[in-house]
C-alpha positions as CSV (number, residue, x, y, z in Angstrom):
1,M,121.2,127.2,130.3
2,K,121.1,130.8,131.4
3,K,118.6,131.8,134.0
4,K,116.4,134.8,133.1
5,I,114.3,136.7,135.5
6,L,111.3,138.6,134.3
7,L,107.8,139.9,134.9
8,F,105.4,137.8,132.9
9,T,101.7,138.1,132.3
10,F,99.3,136.4,129.9
11,V,95.7,137.6,129.6
12,S,93.2,138.5,126.9
13,L,93.6,142.0,125.6
14,L,90.8,143.6,127.5
15,F,94.0,145.4,128.7
16,L,95.8,148.6,129.1
17,T,92.7,151.0,129.2
18,A,89.0,151.0,129.2
19,C,89.2,150.9,125.4
20,N,88.0,147.4,124.9
21,N,84.9,148.6,122.9
22,Q,87.0,150.3,120.3
23,N,87.2,147.3,118.0
24,T,83.7,147.9,116.8
25,D,84.9,150.8,114.7
26,I,87.2,148.5,112.6
27,E,85.9,147.4,109.3
28,K,86.7,143.8,108.9
29,K,89.3,143.2,106.2
30,S,90.4,139.7,105.3
31,D,91.6,137.8,102.2
32,T,92.9,134.4,101.1
33,A,96.1,133.3,102.6
34,E,97.8,133.5,99.2
35,N,96.6,137.1,98.6
36,V,97.6,138.2,102.1
37,S,101.1,136.9,101.3
38,V,101.3,138.6,98.0
39,N,100.1,141.9,99.4
40,F,102.2,141.8,102.6
41,L,104.9,144.3,101.6
42,S,102.4,146.9,100.3
43,D,100.3,146.4,103.5
44,Y,103.4,146.8,105.6
45,E,104.3,150.1,103.8
46,N,100.7,151.3,104.3
47,C,101.0,150.7,108.0
48,R,104.4,152.4,108.2
49,N,103.0,155.5,106.4
50,K,99.9,155.8,108.6
51,N,100.0,158.2,111.5
52,Y,99.0,155.8,114.3
53,V,98.7,157.8,117.6
54,N,100.0,154.9,119.6
55,L,102.3,152.9,117.2
56,D,105.9,153.8,116.1
57,F,107.2,151.8,113.1
58,S,110.5,153.6,112.8
59,N,112.6,150.7,113.9
60,C,110.4,147.8,113.0
61,S,111.3,144.8,110.9
62,A,108.8,142.4,109.3
63,R,108.7,139.1,107.6
64,L,105.9,136.9,106.2
65,P,106.6,133.5,104.7
66,E,105.0,132.5,101.4
67,L,101.5,131.3,102.2
68,N,99.2,129.1,100.1
69,T,96.7,127.8,102.7
70,C,96.1,128.3,106.4
71,S,94.7,125.7,108.8
72,S,94.5,125.4,112.5
73,L,96.4,122.4,114.0
74,N,95.9,120.0,116.8
75,V,99.1,118.6,118.3
76,T,99.6,115.6,120.5
77,V,102.5,115.4,122.9
78,A,103.8,111.8,122.5
79,N,105.0,109.8,125.4
80,S,106.9,107.5,123.2
81,S,107.9,107.3,119.6
82,G,106.4,103.8,119.3
83,V,109.5,102.4,117.8
84,P,111.0,99.3,119.4
85,H,114.0,99.9,121.7
86,N,116.4,97.9,119.5
87,E,115.4,99.9,116.4
88,N,115.8,103.1,118.4
89,L,119.2,102.0,119.5
90,E,120.3,101.4,115.9
91,N,119.0,104.8,114.9
92,F,120.9,106.4,117.8
93,K,124.1,104.8,116.5
94,K,123.3,106.0,113.0
95,Y,122.9,109.6,114.3
96,C,126.2,109.5,116.2
97,E,128.0,108.2,113.2
98,F,126.5,110.9,111.0
99,F,127.3,113.8,113.3
100,F,130.6,112.7,114.8
101,G,131.9,110.2,112.3
102,E,132.0,107.4,114.9
103,Y,130.1,105.5,117.5
104,N,132.2,104.7,120.6
105,S,130.1,102.6,122.9
106,S,132.1,103.8,125.9
107,N,130.4,107.3,125.4
108,A,126.9,105.9,124.9
109,L,124.5,106.3,127.8
110,F,120.8,106.2,128.5
111,S,118.3,107.3,131.1
112,S,115.3,105.4,132.4
113,F,112.7,105.2,135.2
114,S,113.2,101.5,135.4
115,K,113.9,100.5,139.0
116,N,116.7,98.0,138.2
117,I,119.0,100.7,136.8
118,V,122.1,101.7,138.9
119,Y,123.0,105.4,138.9
120,N,126.1,106.7,140.5
121,Q,125.9,110.4,140.9
122,N,129.4,110.5,142.6
123,E,130.9,110.0,139.2
124,D,129.5,113.3,137.8
125,D,132.7,115.3,138.0
126,G,132.4,117.0,134.6
127,K,134.3,114.2,132.9
128,H,132.3,111.1,133.6
129,A,128.5,111.0,133.2
130,W,126.5,109.4,136.0
131,Y,124.0,108.0,133.5
132,P,124.5,104.2,133.0
133,K,126.2,103.0,130.0
134,I,124.2,101.3,127.2
135,D,126.8,98.4,127.1
136,N,126.1,97.5,130.7
137,Y,122.4,96.9,129.9
138,L,122.5,96.1,126.2
139,E,120.6,92.8,126.3
140,Q,117.9,94.2,128.5
141,I,117.5,97.2,126.2
142,Q,117.4,95.2,123.1
143,N,114.8,92.9,124.6
144,G,112.6,95.8,125.7
145,N,113.0,95.0,129.4
146,I,114.1,98.6,130.2
147,D,111.8,101.6,129.6
148,I,114.1,104.1,127.8
149,L,113.6,107.8,128.4
150,S,116.5,109.0,126.4
151,F,119.8,108.1,124.7
152,L,122.9,110.2,125.3
153,Y,126.3,110.4,123.7
154,R,128.9,112.3,125.8
155,D,132.5,112.5,124.6
156,T,134.0,115.0,127.0
157,D,137.5,114.5,125.6
158,N,136.4,115.8,122.2
159,N,133.5,118.0,123.4
160,K,130.8,116.1,121.5
161,Y,127.3,115.6,122.8
162,L,124.0,114.2,121.5
163,W,120.7,113.9,123.4
164,W,117.7,112.1,122.0
165,L,114.5,111.9,124.0
166,R,112.6,108.7,123.0
167,S,109.4,110.7,122.7
168,D,110.9,112.6,119.8
169,D,111.5,111.3,116.3
170,F,114.9,113.0,116.1
171,P,117.7,114.1,118.5
172,H,116.9,117.5,119.7
173,W,120.3,118.5,121.2
174,M,123.6,118.1,119.4
175,N,127.1,119.5,119.7
176,K,130.1,118.6,117.4
177,G,132.4,120.7,119.6
178,E,134.2,122.8,117.0
179,A,133.0,126.2,118.5
180,Y,132.7,124.9,122.1
181,S,136.4,123.8,122.0
182,L,137.4,127.4,121.3
183,I,135.5,129.0,124.2
184,K,135.0,126.4,126.9
185,T,136.1,127.1,130.5
186,D,136.4,125.1,133.6
187,D,132.9,126.3,134.6
188,T,131.2,124.9,131.4
189,K,130.1,121.5,130.4
190,V,129.3,120.3,126.9
191,S,126.2,118.5,128.2
192,S,124.6,121.8,129.4
193,W,126.0,124.3,127.0
194,I,123.9,126.1,124.4
195,P,125.1,128.5,121.7
196,S,123.6,131.6,123.3
197,D,125.7,131.0,126.4
198,M,128.6,132.6,124.5
199,N,129.9,136.1,125.2
200,N,131.1,138.6,122.7
201,K,128.0,139.0,120.6
202,V,128.9,141.7,118.0
203,A,125.7,141.9,116.0
204,S,122.1,140.7,115.8
205,Y,119.9,140.8,112.7
206,F,116.2,140.1,112.3
207,N,115.8,137.7,109.3
208,D,113.9,140.0,107.0
209,G,116.4,139.6,104.1
210,T,117.8,143.2,104.4
211,H,121.1,142.0,105.8
212,N,121.8,139.1,103.5
213,D,124.9,140.7,102.1
214,E,126.6,141.2,105.5
215,T,129.6,138.9,105.5
216,Y,131.7,137.5,108.4
217,R,134.8,135.3,108.5
218,I,134.0,131.9,110.0
219,L,136.4,129.0,110.6
220,D,136.9,128.1,106.9
221,G,136.3,131.4,105.2
222,N,134.0,134.3,104.5
223,V,130.2,133.5,104.5
224,S,127.4,136.0,104.1
225,I,124.3,136.0,106.3
226,G,122.2,135.2,103.2
227,E,124.3,132.1,102.3
228,A,124.3,130.9,105.9
229,V,120.6,131.2,106.4
230,T,119.7,129.7,103.0
231,Y,121.7,126.6,103.9
232,F,120.1,126.1,107.3
233,E,116.5,126.9,106.1
234,K,116.6,125.2,102.7
235,D,119.2,122.4,102.8
236,Y,119.9,121.3,106.3
237,L,116.9,119.0,106.9
238,S,117.5,117.1,103.6
239,S,121.1,116.4,104.6
240,L,120.1,114.6,107.8
241,P,119.7,110.8,108.0
242,C,116.0,110.9,108.7
243,D,112.9,111.1,106.5
244,F,111.0,114.3,107.4
245,D,107.5,115.1,106.3
246,S,108.0,117.5,103.4
247,N,105.5,120.0,105.0
248,Y,108.1,120.6,107.8
249,S,110.8,123.2,107.3
250,I,113.1,125.5,109.4
251,Y,112.3,129.1,109.9
252,V,115.1,131.4,111.2
253,S,113.8,134.4,113.1
254,T,117.1,136.1,114.2
255,I,120.8,135.8,113.3
256,D,123.3,136.6,116.1
257,V,127.0,137.0,115.3
258,Y,129.6,136.2,117.9
259,N,133.3,136.9,117.9
260,I,134.5,133.5,119.0
261,H,138.3,133.6,118.6
262,D,140.6,136.3,117.3
263,D,139.2,137.3,113.9
264,I,136.9,134.2,113.7
265,Y,133.1,134.6,114.0
266,C,130.2,132.3,114.1
267,Y,126.5,132.6,113.4
268,V,123.8,131.6,115.9
269,F,120.4,131.1,114.4
270,K,117.3,131.6,116.6
271,F,114.8,129.4,114.9
272,S,111.7,127.3,115.1
273,T,110.4,124.6,112.9
274,A,107.5,125.4,110.6
275,W,104.5,123.6,109.0
276,N,103.5,124.7,105.5
277,N,105.9,127.6,105.9
278,I,104.2,128.9,109.0
279,P,106.6,128.7,112.0
280,F,105.6,127.5,115.4
281,D,105.8,130.4,117.8
282,R,109.3,130.6,119.3
283,R,110.0,131.4,122.9
284,D,112.2,134.5,123.0
285,E,115.2,134.6,125.2
286,A,113.7,137.2,127.5
287,Y,111.1,134.8,128.9
288,T,112.6,131.5,128.2
289,N,112.4,130.1,131.7
290,Q,109.1,131.6,132.9
291,A,106.7,131.2,129.9
292,Q,105.1,128.0,130.9
293,D,105.1,128.8,134.6
294,A,102.6,131.6,133.8
295,S,100.6,130.0,131.0
296,L,100.2,126.9,128.9
297,Q,101.4,128.6,125.7
298,H,102.9,126.2,123.1
299,M,106.4,127.5,122.1
300,V,109.8,126.3,120.9
301,S,113.2,127.8,121.5
302,G,115.6,126.5,118.8
303,E,119.2,127.6,118.5
304,A,121.7,126.5,115.9
305,L,125.4,127.4,115.5
306,M,127.4,127.6,112.2
307,I,131.2,128.0,112.3
308,K,131.9,126.2,109.0
309,K,130.4,126.6,105.6
310,N,127.3,124.4,104.9
311,D,127.5,122.7,108.3
312,I,125.8,123.1,111.7
313,D,128.1,122.6,114.6
314,A,125.5,122.6,117.4
315,F,121.7,122.8,117.8
316,V,119.1,122.7,120.6
317,D,115.4,122.1,120.3
318,L,115.3,120.9,116.7
319,S,111.8,119.5,117.3
320,F,108.8,118.5,115.2
321,P,105.4,118.7,116.8
322,N,103.3,115.6,116.4
323,I,100.4,116.9,114.4
324,S,97.3,114.8,115.1
325,E,94.8,116.8,113.1
326,I,94.9,119.4,110.3
327,E,91.6,121.3,110.4
328,K,89.8,122.6,107.3
329,P,91.6,125.4,105.6
330,I,90.6,128.9,106.7
331,E,89.0,130.5,103.7
332,N,90.0,134.1,104.5
333,I,92.5,135.4,107.1
334,C,93.1,138.8,108.6
335,T,95.3,141.0,106.6
336,L,98.4,142.7,108.1
337,E,96.8,146.1,107.9
338,N,93.7,145.0,109.6
339,A,95.7,143.2,112.3
340,V,97.7,146.4,113.0
341,N,94.4,148.4,113.1
342,I,93.0,146.0,115.7
343,M,96.1,146.2,117.8
344,S,96.2,150.0,117.6
345,N,92.5,150.3,118.6
346,T,93.0,147.9,121.5
347,L,96.1,149.4,123.0
348,T,96.0,152.5,125.1
349,K,96.3,155.8,123.3
350,G,98.5,157.3,126.0
351,V,101.6,155.4,125.0
352,K,103.6,155.3,121.7
353,F,104.4,151.6,121.5
354,E,107.7,151.0,119.6
355,L,107.2,148.1,117.2
356,Q,110.2,145.8,117.0
357,T,109.2,142.9,114.8
358,I,106.2,141.5,112.9
359,E,105.8,137.8,112.1
360,F,103.1,135.3,111.3
361,V,103.1,132.2,113.5
362,Y,101.2,129.2,114.8
363,M,100.2,130.3,118.3
364,G,98.1,128.3,120.9
365,N,98.0,126.6,124.3
366,Y,98.5,123.2,125.7
367,S,95.7,121.4,127.4
368,D,95.8,121.5,131.2
369,D,97.6,118.1,131.2
370,Y,100.1,119.1,128.5
371,K,99.1,116.1,126.4
372,T,97.6,118.1,123.5
373,A,97.7,121.6,122.1
374,H,95.5,123.6,119.7
375,L,97.4,126.0,117.4
376,E,96.0,128.7,115.3
377,P,97.7,131.0,112.7
378,S,98.2,134.5,114.2
379,W,100.0,137.8,113.6
380,K,102.7,138.4,116.2
381,F,103.9,141.9,117.0
382,V,106.8,142.5,119.5
383,T,106.5,146.0,120.9
384,H,108.2,148.1,123.5
385,N,106.5,150.4,125.9
386,P,109.0,153.2,126.7
387,N,106.8,154.4,129.7
388,D,107.1,151.2,131.8
389,D,110.0,149.7,129.8
390,L,108.1,146.5,129.3
391,Y,108.0,144.5,126.1
392,Y,104.6,143.4,124.9
393,C,104.2,140.5,122.5
394,V,100.8,141.1,120.9
395,Y,99.0,138.4,119.0
396,V,96.0,138.9,116.6
397,N,94.3,135.6,115.7
398,A,94.2,135.5,111.8
399,A,90.8,133.8,111.8
400,S,88.9,135.2,114.8
401,E,90.8,138.5,115.0
402,E,91.0,138.2,118.8
403,C,93.9,139.8,120.6
404,S,96.1,138.5,123.4
405,Y,99.5,139.5,124.7
406,I,102.5,138.5,126.8
407,S,104.4,141.3,128.7
408,Y,107.9,140.8,130.0
409,K,110.9,142.7,131.3
410,P,114.3,141.0,131.5
411,F,116.6,142.1,134.2
């Protein structure tokens, strides 16, 4: 995965000037989640038409999912799925057969902390994995005598890869190899490759619906952005051989287009999973490798690649947080217009912040031991400060109306 270097800070927004007392001038404005959703576009236009001294909406894109209710969530980070090893192994075979059309045991591997496992790192030459083969420890795995951390399927001849952490209910990393076969080099490995590692990105679109008619030729014909996103967001989960809670869904934030070979293109979706239509905050590419070094912020960083119609060729971080508690629905939440006013009155007046995107997400922090997380619905504003060339990801809590931010500068 690409290394990113950045400056990263996370503090409460008592920031940027001695203007932390200005929120007292803001008249509180909230409504039901459903009404906030219904009035979103008109609120957005009102914000764009206001003459904010420190906010520039000229290049902003915005999206709000359909909301019915809003609740804060408590998430537990599971150490194990609780499913017996033999059943997990059968599920692993099922997933391999579903994605790759076969299960070849010679490509089936596992990882473990058990002391009686023999690893041979000298075999890791890019063609042979140094993880032990499942067949060599099959009886011990089936009997539960080996503590499994993950199952892996690595077919380097056909560029296929699957990685399933036992703590998750579903494999979080998959590659069928169609796109990878067209762009691989001697310096790449299918087991460490992710879609955004590609070069030749020709376009990037925020998923606000305004680019749905843009069409590109992928491997088996022309497909519009709208058709591609609709399949991934609406149909993909139901096609998988796993029963998902119906409250979960996929939320695409950005669509990147790559010229992958001659006149063939592919779509790469930057996505997160969502609960009741509200996406879990995603970790943007710019601070991917540093976010949790500087804070305990709960984020995901999903990517999925489409190179054929109605099919996903590769994905990473298709994950579903283990929700341990759904708190009482929040009666009224902060409207978009009020959230923008709060942000404007908190930020310094000496800078014209350029708004990039507006979203509504589940944002929160892990506990100090990373075993739990508390997530709250929040407005998320990505802005650019032209004075210091930093990006500021500003959050306004939809219930408490508190502000916080992340600043970053990719090099």
